[in-house]
N, C-alpha and C positions, 0 to 999 in steps of 0.2 A: 774743748775738742777732745775726742777720746785718744788714748795712747794706743798707738798702732803696733801692739806686740805681735810677734811672729807666731802664728799658731801652727807652723809647719808640721810639727811632729805630733800633732794631737791624736792620741788613741784613748787617753783618759782624761779626767778633769786637769785643769791647768797645774795643779799642785804635784801631779805626777812627774816622774823623771821622763826625759826623752827616750824613745826606744832605741837600742842599740842596733848597728847593722846585723843582718842575718848571718850567723856563722854557719859553717859547713857541718855535715854529719848528721846522725840519726836524731839529735836533739833539736833539730831546726825548728820544728813546730813549736816546741815547748819554750825555746829560748829566743825565738825570732824577735819578739818585742817585749818590752818591760811588762811584767804581769800587773795589770791594774790592781789585783787583790793582794799583791805583796806590800802595798801601802794602802791601808784601809781608812777612808774618811769616816768620822764618827756618824753613826746612823742617827737620825733624828728620833728622840724619845720623848713621847708625849705623856703628860700627866694630867689626869682628870680627878681632882678631889671631888668629894661628895657634894659640896656646897659652893665651890668656886669655879670659875671658868677654867677651861683647858689651858695648860701651859706647856710650852716646849722647853725642856730642860737644857741648860747650856752645857755643852761638853768641853772638857780640857782639850787643848789643841793637839796634844800628842797622845798616841796610844801606848799602853804598856804591853811588852811582848814576853812570853814565857814558852819554855819547852813543853811544859805539861800543864794540864787543867789544875792539878793539885797545887803547883806552885802559884798559879794565878789566884786561886782561892785563898791560899796562905796570905799573899800579898794584900789582897782586899780586905781580909780579915784583921790585918794589922793597921789599916787605915782608920783614923778617928773621924768623928763627925757624922753628919747625916747624908752625905753624898751617896749617890746610887751608882752601881757598877753594872756595865753589861760585859759579859765574858763570852767569848765564842771562838770556835775553831776557825783559823784562817787556813791557808793553803798547807803549810807545813809546821804550824805552831799554834799557840793560842794567844788571843789578843784581848786586852781589857781596855774598856773606855770608862772614864770617870765623869759622872754628871753632877754639877754643882747644884745643890739645894739651898736656896737663899731665903726660905720662909721659915716661920716658926714651926709649921707642921713638918712632921715626918712623912716621907714618901713611902706608901705601902705597895707592894707588888701588884696587888689586886686592883690598884688605881691607874695602872700604866697601860697604854695602848700599845699593842704589839704589831699592828698592821705595818708592813713594809720593813720590819726588822729582818736581818740576815739570819739564815737558819743553820749557819755553821757547817755548810758544805754538803748536808744530806737533807733534803726536804721530806724524806720518809722517817728518819731518825734524826731530829734536829739536835745540834750540839751548840745550843745557846742558853746561857744562864743570865739571870738578873739577881743581884744582891741589893736588896733595898735598904732604906736608912736604918731599919732595925737589925741589919745583918742577917735577914732571913733570905735563904737561897730559894729561888723559883727557876723553873726549867720550862721552856717552850716545848710542848708535846703535841703530836698530830693526832687527832681524834676523829671520829666518824664524821662529824660536821665541821671540820676545820681545826684551826690551831688554837691552843688555849695555853695560858701561863699557869702553871701549877706548882705549889710549894713542894719542895723535895729536900731530902736529906743530902748531905754532902756525898758525891759519888765515892764509893769504897774502891772501885776499880778504875784505872786510868784509860779513857777512851783512846783508841788508836788514831793517829794522824796519817797512817799510810793508806787508808781506804780512799777509793776514788773520791774526788772533791768536786762538787757542782755547786756554783753560786746560786742560791735560791733565797726568796724573800717570803715572809708571811704575806699571802695574797690580801689585796684590799680591792674594794669594789671600784671597777673602772667605769668612768663616765665619759661619753664623748662630747665633743665640742658643743653640739646642738642640744645636749641633754635629752636626746630622744632615745639613746641606747645606754643601758647599764648592764654590767656583767660582773660576776665573781668567779675568778678562775680557781680551780682546785689546787693547781701548782703554779707558782711564778718563778721562772728562771731569769736570771740577769747576768749572762755571761758575756766576757769579752770577745773580740773576734776570735782570738786563739782558743778560748774555751768552748765556743759554739759547737764544734764537732763532737767534743767530749760530751758536752750537755745533752745533745740529742741522741748520741749513742747510749748515755745513761737512761734516758727516758725509754728508749727502744728496749733495753734490757730489763728495766725494773718496773716499768708501767705499760707492758704490751697492750696494744690496742687503743692507747690514749690519743686523743686528737691533739694537735699541736698548732698554734697560730702565733705568728710574730706580730707584735704591736708596733705602732708608730707614734704620731702625735695625737691620736684619738680625734682626728679631724675628718673622719669618714661618717657620713650619715647613712650608709648602707651597712649591712651586716658582715662586710668583707673580713673584719678582724676580730669578730666576736668570738670569744672562747670562754667556755665554762669548765674546761679541762686543763690543758698546759698552755700557759701563756709565756711568750719569750719577750721580756721588756727589752726595749732597744737602747736604753741609756748608756750602757757600756760598750756597745759595739762600734767603736769609733777608731778611725785612723785615716789620715790623709797622707798620700805620697805620690809624687810623680813616678811613673813607671821607670824612668831612668835611674831612680834610687833603689829599685828592687834588683834581686838577682836577674841576670841577663838572660831572660826566657822569650824574648821578643824578636820577631823577624828583623832582619838586618836591612830590609829595603824600605822601612817606614818613612825615612827622610824627615822632613819638617814636621810631620805629624806626631813624632815621638814626643816633641816638647810640649804637646797639647793634651797628652794622655795622663789622666790623674785617677788614682785609685781612691775611692771614697767608702768608708765603712757605712753600712746600711743604717746605723743608728744616729748618724749626724743629721742635724737639722740643716735645712737649706741655708739659713742665715750663717751657720758656721762655714758652710762650703763657700758662700759669697765672700766672707772675710778672709778665709784661707787663700782663695784664688786671687782676690784683689792684691793681697800682700805679695803675690808672686806674678803680678801684672797680667793676671788672666780673669776671665769672666765666663759664667755660663751664658750661652747665646740667646736663651729665652727662658722666661720664668712666668709663673702665675702670680696671682696677686697677694700670696701669703708666703712668708718665709719661715713659718715655724713647723711646716711638715718635714718629716723625716725622709732621707733619701730612699730607705727601704719601703716607705708607704707611698710616696708620690709617683713613683714610676709604674708600679705593677697595675695601678687602676686606670691608667691612661690619662692622668692629668695633663692639661695642655696650657699653652699661653695663647696669644693672638698674633704670632708672627707667621703670616700665611706661606712663607717660603720654607717653613719647617713644620714637621709633624708634632705629635704630643711630645711631652718632655723626654719620654723613653727613647726618642729618636737619637739622643746624644750617647746613648749606651753603646759600647763596642765589645764589652766583656762582662760575663756575669760569673761570679763565684757562688755556687749554690750548695748548701749542706743539706744532704738528704736525710731520710728517717734514721738510717743506721749510723749517721755521723760521717759518712763519706762525703768527699768534697768533689764537686763537679764544676768544671769551667765550660761555659757555653758561649760560643762565638759563631758568627757567620762563616760560610766556607772560606772566605778570604780574611780570616780573623788575624789578629795582631800577634798571637803567641806562636812561636816556633815549637812544633811538637817534640822534636828531638832534644832541644834544650830544656823544655819542661820535664821530660822524663828524667834528665839528669839532676836538675836543681830542685824539682818539687815532685818526686815520684808518688807522693800521696794524692796528687790531684788527677782525676780523670778528665781528659780534654775531648770535648765534643765540638767539632768545627763543621756544622751543618746548618744550612739556612733555616730548614724546617724547624730544628730545635731552637734556634736563636729567635725566629719570629714567633715561636710558641711561648717562649719564656719572656719576651719583652713586656707583654701585658698578660699577666696569669692570674691576677687578683690574689696572690699569695697561696696558691694551690699546689705548687710543685716542690716546695721545701722553704728553707729560711735562707734568704740572700745574706751572705756574709759581707760581700763588697761588690761594688761595680767599677769598672774602668769607664770614665766619661771622656768624650772628646770635647774639649773646651776651646775657648777662642781667646785672642788677645783682649785685654781690658778695654772697655769703651764706656763713654758717656752717652746718655740720651737726652733729647729735648722733647718734652711732652707738650702738646697743644690740645686744648679742649674748647670747642666752639658749639653753638646750637644750630640746629637746622629744623625745618619742618619735615614730617614724615613723607609728604609727597615729593619733596626735593630729593629725599633719601632713595626713594624708590626710583625716581627718574634717572638718578646718576648711577644707580647699580644695575639697571635692567640690561638684558642682552649680554650678560657675562662680564660687565665693565668692573666688577670687583677685582678682577685679575690686573687691570690697568691701574687702579687706585692703590693697590697694595701688593705687598710681596716683593719688594725691592731685594735683589739677590746679591750675595757677596758677603764677605766677611765684614761684620759691623765696623771694624777699626778701618777697613778700606772705604767703606760707605761714608764714614765720617770725613774723610779727606776730600770727597766730592761734594760741592755745593748742590743740594737737591733742587730740582724744580719746585717752585712754590705756586700753587694754583691761585688764580684770582676769582675762582668761582664761576667763571664764564667759559672755562675750557674743558668742562666736564668733571673737574675736580671739586673738592671742597675748599672754599676760600681759606687762605693762609696755611693750608696744610700742605706737607710734601706730596708730590705726585710722581712716583708712587711712593708709599711709606713702608718702612720696615715693619711697623706694627700698626694695626688699625682695628678699632673696636667702636661699636655703637652701643649706647645706653639709652634705654627708652622707658617712657611711661606708657603702659598699655592702655590707659585711659584718656590720653590726649595725643596731640600731634607733635610733641616736643621730643627732640632726639639730641643727645650729645655725641659729637664726633670726636674720638679721642685717637690722636696719632702719636707715635713715638718713632724718633728717627736719630741714628747716631750722629754725634757732633763732636767737633774738636773742642777741647777746653784747655786754655792756656795755663790754668792754676788749679791743681786738684787739691791743694791744701785746705781750701775752704770747706771741703766735704768730709763727712764722717761715715761710719758704718751704719748709721740710722737715718732715715728720712727726716728732715726737719719738721717741726710741728708741735711736739710735746713742750719744747722750750720756746715760749713765745718771744723772749728777748732775743734769742739766737736767730729765730725766724725773721724777726724785723731787721736785724743787723745784716743778714745775708742779703736782703732785697728780694723784690718780687720775682725776679727772674730765676732764682735759685730755690724757690719754695712754691708750694701749692698755696691756694688762698689762705692766709694766715688765720683769720678769725674762725671760719668754719672748721679747719683742721684742728685748731687748739681746742675748740669745744669737743670734738669727737675724741681727742686724745685725753683730755682731762675731766670731762663732764659726761662721759660715755653713759654711765648708768642713769643719770638724770635725763639725758636726752633720749635714751630707749624708753624709759618710763613715760615720758611726755608724749612720745609718738603713739606708743601702745594705748595710752589713756584716751587720746583724741580719737584714735580708730575705734576704740571700743564704744566711746560715747557717741561719736559721730562718724560712723564708717564712710558716709558720703563725702566726708572731707579728704579721703585718701588721694584722689586725683590731684588735688591742690597741694597736699603735702609732698607728693612725689615730684611735681613740677618744681616746687621751691628746692627740693633736694638736688634736682638736676641743675637748676640755675646756679647753685652754689659751687658746682664743679668748674664753671667756666673759668679759663685761664689761658692766657696768650702765650706763656712760656714757663716751663719748669725744667731746669737743666740740673743733673745730678749724676752720680755714679749709676751705671745701668740698673743694678739690683735695687736701688732705692727708687727708682723711676718705676720699675715693674711692680713694687710694692704698694699696695693700697694704703698702707699705713696702719700702725698698730691699733689706733682707736677704732677704725672700721672693722679690722680683722678680728679684734677680740670681742666684739659683741656676739653673744650667744645667738646663733642662727642656723638655719637649714638652708641647703641649696640642692637644686636638681638641674642637670644639663642634659639637654636632648640635642642630638646631631641630625642634621639634614644636609644632603648633598648641595653643592653649589651648581652642579650641572642643570641646564635648562631653566636656571632661575628658580629651582625648586625651593630654595630657602626664602625667597621673596614671597612665594605663595604660602609657605609656612608662616611667615610673619603675619599675613592676614588671617590665617586660621587661629594663631595664638591670640590675636587681638579680639576676634570673634568669641573665642572660648572665655577670655578674661571678662567680656562684656556680659556673657551669660552667667558667670559667677557673680558679677556685680549686681546683677538684678536680684540675686539671692542675698545681697548684702555681704558677699564674700569677696575680699579684696586682697590683691598683692600688697605687701608691706614694704616693698623696696622696688626700685626700677629693675628691669631685667636687661641683660646685655646680649649682643651678637658678637661672637669672636670666631676667628677663622684659622684653620689649620690644614696642612697638606696631609694627604692620605698616605699611609705607610703600609707595608705588607704584614705587619703584626696580626696574627691570626684572630685575636680578640679585639682588634682595633677597627679604625675606619679605613677602608681601602681607598676611598675617594677623598678628593678635597671637600671639606665640610664647613658648614656654619654651625657653631655651638651656641644654642639658646640657654643662657644660664639664668635661673629663677632663684632669687634670694628672698627669704622670708626671716623675720625676726623670730627669736625663740618663743615668743608668746603667741605665734600664729597657729591655731589649732587645725587649720585647713591646709597645710603646706603639702602633705602627701596627696590629699584629695586634689588639689590644684595641679600638681605635677602629673598625676594619673590622668586628669582630664585633658591636659595638654598633649600628653603622650598618645592617648587613645584617639583623639582627634587627628593628630598627625599621622598615626599608623593607618587610620582608615583612608587617609589621602595618599601616602606614600609607601604603604606596606612596609616590607622588611628593610627598605632603605633607611628607615629611622632606627638610630641606635642611642644608647644612653651611657652616661658615665658610671663606671663600675663603683665608684666610691661615694656617690651621693644618692639622694632620694630617687628611687626608680620603682617601676612595676616589675613584679617578678615575672620573666619571660617564661613561656611554655617551651617545651622540648622542640616543637615544630618551629617556634620563632627563633630559638637559638640556631637551628640549622639553617633557617631561612636568612637570618642576618649575617651569619658568619659562614661563608662557603667552605672554609677549611676546618669547620668545627670538629669533624669526626677525626682528622689527622691531629688536631690540637689535643683532643681527649685522650687519644692513643698515646701521644708523647707524654702527656701529664701522668697517666697510668703507669708508664714505664718508669718514670722517675719517682713515683710515689705509689707503688703497686697495691698498698693496703689502705690507701685513702686517708692517711694520717693527717694530711694538710687540708683536707675538706671539712669545713664546719657544717653544721646542720643546714644553714641556708644555702651554701654552695652545693651541697650534695642534692639539694631540692632542685636548684635551677640549672644545674650542669648535668645533663643526661648522660649515661654512660654510652661509650661507643657501641654503635650497632643496635641501640635499644629502639 
């Protein structure tokens, strides 16, 4: 079982000290939290000899610190042996790292890979040196086509450490999860939360006109985060804190809500948020199926769960701290926001507060086009467990039980999950209009279908009281077969299929892809077998583990596209028939889905680029080897749009057809207002990449 260490004060990696309380005075921003870069972890240094495989050199555990570069090089010069040294400027001093060379060969600087190395605080004039096994000094320099490591003489003048310091890295080629997108930034910044305003101000002053995009977990299949200019890496933008631990800038009438308001740095992964919250007896009320997305990436694209009483995940945001092009900090909240304007002016005068519904609903889902999110305040809920049930039905039974708006009776149980757990849900016998053995109505409801057969998996998840949480950990069971068996069937998903997905993932994917390539007509049979392996009469665990599909499934290189159709007038059931017809047309051309597709449900919210009505999300998954994924998603969307017009919308972070200007205005009634607000926050279009500039027409055009 994992050790449940308290990640409460996380802003940096676990080795960093906890941030102190914020002091008063003009130095608050600089001193508010412990600087990540005051303690520098050894960067990875990769060595590629001419005739041997690439190796990662092992660093000594502690760095050497010096007041000047000269003293650093003097100390390195005195060291004997073949070890390699990396010397770079830190925030207010120079730091040297020693890398152990255990081979007979000497390490030459020309054999070292510099991608990802820090640039010593200035990406335009790097202050990073390497001393190789022969005591040859080399210097990272910026040239027309990128960064290079060049031999250099020992500097005769001492570089200043008083100049502005911006944490930047040698850019490396970025690749998304599905491997359908690659990009190489010109500049890669890696700021902490506190450094982010300074970093963007530095870009504004030193690289005027540069486009800026913040990265996430690279789990988007659209071009939302694509950047060949300035890329802001998320890894250091981390901090968790309940707002009760912050300076008192919040309204005095928040009551019990105050204890459920948590600030999350945009660089945190969802799994880190889950762990932090559980340690404090809290949970996110809804999640998607993957926990490796970042906070700053999952919300702006409209990612959702299938809890019909809630909207997309952005629905839990109550406050947004956004850094604009010039480094200024804006806090955006609805008109009834949680921040007290007067108190904020006293405690945090550097923050501009906007408490207007228009700005809030424009910023909730903005595809990263308004600035770089520093942090969100999320409204969470008390910790809860879920019971998952998966059964099969035929598609005709599904249609019959859903028609005439009955989806609202079958799902959408309202109330706090912890309160719902205390009430025994009504369990359907299958003859009362519900699905046999499932709660009626369920907190979470999802359907997984084979487009080529009549088989459907019903998945419900409902809060449940658990008498002993000690058996659970922060990971869903499955990778460890012994532990899975010991837990028993009630506390795991089907043991053997999950273990195969977790431990033999590559072999499984290769087998499926090979069968489909050799005998594509076997695809319907494969999908039916995949669905049948999901059947399970109970899986009880911590809420975030049950929401999680499992690492084996989630880590398979894949593509996805989601198309949204309204629930009203049973439009989504008509859409189901359209999708199956289009899938059949593709099958006649021997083009097949390589995974089942799902139907998930969400409540509409007023986000200007979101879904205003209650919707069904049809999600199509394709293994990474599928060459027809975009073609199939386009085919589904085109057919659905012919039937339902601009009521059809798509997921901003997944495979999608590029909408026309007319479609944007037709789909999003408040698009003009959204674009006006976006342009006010980013008047020079610095946060619009090429794709976004293409699909998001200017206001009034």
